[in-house]
C-alpha positions as CSV (number, residue, x, y, z in Angstrom):
1,X,71.1,0.5,-50.0
2,X,67.7,-0.2,-48.6
3,X,65.2,-2.1,-50.6
4,X,61.8,-1.5,-49.9
5,X,60.0,-4.9,-50.0
6,X,56.7,-3.3,-49.0
7,X,55.3,0.1,-49.4
8,X,53.9,0.0,-45.7
9,X,55.6,-2.4,-43.2
10,X,54.4,-2.6,-39.7
11,X,57.6,-3.1,-37.7
12,X,57.3,-2.9,-33.9
13,X,54.2,-3.1,-31.7
14,X,54.4,-1.6,-28.1
15,X,51.2,-2.6,-26.2
16,X,48.4,-1.7,-28.7
17,X,50.0,1.0,-31.0
18,X,51.6,-0.3,-34.1
19,X,54.7,1.6,-35.5
20,X,55.4,2.2,-39.0
21,X,58.8,1.9,-40.8
22,X,57.8,3.8,-44.1
23,X,58.4,7.6,-43.3
24,X,56.3,8.7,-46.4
25,X,53.3,6.3,-45.7
26,X,53.5,7.5,-42.0
27,X,53.2,11.2,-43.2
28,X,50.1,10.4,-45.3
29,X,48.4,8.6,-42.4
30,X,49.4,11.4,-40.1
31,X,47.9,14.0,-42.2
32,X,44.7,12.0,-42.9
33,X,44.3,11.5,-39.0
34,X,45.2,15.0,-38.1
35,X,48.3,13.9,-35.9
36,X,51.9,14.8,-35.7
37,X,54.8,12.1,-36.1
38,X,57.0,10.7,-33.6
39,X,60.2,9.4,-35.2
40,X,62.0,7.2,-33.3
41,X,65.8,6.5,-34.6
42,X,67.3,3.5,-32.7
43,X,69.9,0.9,-33.2
44,X,70.1,-2.8,-32.1
45,X,73.5,-2.2,-30.3
46,X,72.3,0.9,-28.4
47,X,71.6,-0.1,-24.6
48,X,69.6,3.3,-24.1
49,X,67.2,2.4,-27.0
50,X,66.8,-1.1,-25.2
51,X,65.9,0.7,-22.0
52,X,63.4,2.8,-23.9
53,X,61.9,-0.1,-25.7
54,X,61.6,-2.3,-22.7
55,X,60.9,0.1,-19.8
56,X,59.3,3.3,-21.3
57,X,57.6,2.8,-24.6
58,X,55.9,-0.3,-23.2
59,X,54.4,1.7,-20.2
60,X,50.7,1.7,-20.5
61,X,50.3,5.4,-19.9
62,X,53.1,6.2,-22.4
63,X,51.6,3.7,-24.9
64,X,48.1,5.0,-24.6
65,X,49.2,8.6,-25.1
66,X,51.4,8.1,-28.0
67,X,48.7,6.0,-29.6
68,X,46.1,8.6,-29.2
69,X,48.3,11.6,-30.2
70,X,50.9,10.6,-32.6
71,X,51.8,8.4,-35.6
72,X,55.0,6.7,-35.0
73,X,57.7,5.9,-37.4
74,X,60.3,3.4,-36.0
75,X,63.8,3.8,-38.1
76,X,66.9,1.5,-37.5
77,X,69.8,4.0,-38.0
78,X,71.9,0.8,-39.6
79,X,69.3,0.4,-42.4
80,X,68.0,4.1,-42.7
81,X,67.4,5.6,-46.1
82,X,69.9,8.5,-47.0
83,X,67.1,10.8,-47.5
84,X,66.1,10.6,-43.7
85,X,69.5,10.9,-42.4
86,X,70.0,13.8,-44.5
87,X,66.5,15.4,-43.6
88,X,66.9,14.7,-39.8
89,X,70.8,15.0,-39.2
90,X,70.4,11.8,-37.0
91,X,73.9,11.7,-34.7
92,X,73.1,9.2,-32.2
93,X,70.5,6.9,-30.8
94,X,68.0,6.9,-29.3
95,X,66.9,10.1,-31.1
96,X,63.2,11.0,-31.5
97,X,62.0,13.9,-33.7
98,X,58.6,15.3,-33.2
99,X,57.3,16.3,-36.9
100,X,54.4,18.2,-38.3
101,X,53.5,16.5,-41.2
102,X,51.3,19.3,-42.7
103,X,54.0,21.9,-42.3
104,X,56.9,19.6,-43.0
105,X,58.6,21.0,-40.0
106,X,60.4,19.6,-37.0
107,X,58.6,20.4,-33.9
108,X,61.0,19.5,-31.5
109,X,63.8,16.9,-30.8
110,X,64.8,14.5,-28.1
111,X,68.3,12.6,-27.5
112,X,68.7,9.9,-25.1
113,X,66.6,8.0,-22.8
114,X,64.1,9.0,-20.2
115,X,62.0,7.7,-17.3
116,X,58.2,6.9,-18.3
117,X,56.9,9.8,-16.1
118,X,59.5,12.3,-17.7
119,X,58.8,11.1,-21.3
120,X,54.8,11.5,-20.9
121,X,55.4,15.2,-19.6
122,X,57.6,15.8,-22.8
123,X,55.0,14.3,-25.1
124,X,52.3,16.5,-23.5
125,X,54.5,19.7,-24.1
126,X,55.2,18.5,-27.5
127,X,51.5,18.2,-28.3
128,X,50.8,21.7,-26.8
129,X,53.4,23.2,-29.0
130,X,52.0,21.6,-32.0
131,X,48.7,23.5,-31.6
132,X,46.7,20.2,-33.0
133,X,43.1,20.2,-32.0
134,X,43.3,16.7,-30.8
135,X,46.1,17.7,-28.2
């Protein structure tokens, strides 16, 4: 069982964007800032997660787009709260869920690794699909 030490923990920093590890706090921040959530499920033993984290998510264009349009929650599946596992049906990694915090609904899901250019194109499609003013 995961015991939360802090209500809001900054866990990963790719470039300038800070990633949150507390889902509920991230939902609050996203609502306040008018952004959607990008929930990144990963594992330390996942080679495709390593590729995403070391080549894609650190790409300056990807990092800038994510920072501008999304609030990001990073979840290690090995320490994942049961509530998140049940809510998002995580079946492997890397698994990314794009979530509308105001409606409490999944916008889209992405499984596996992508190249940076492909990932930016996917992010732009997700943003358009969400109909947020900031997209």
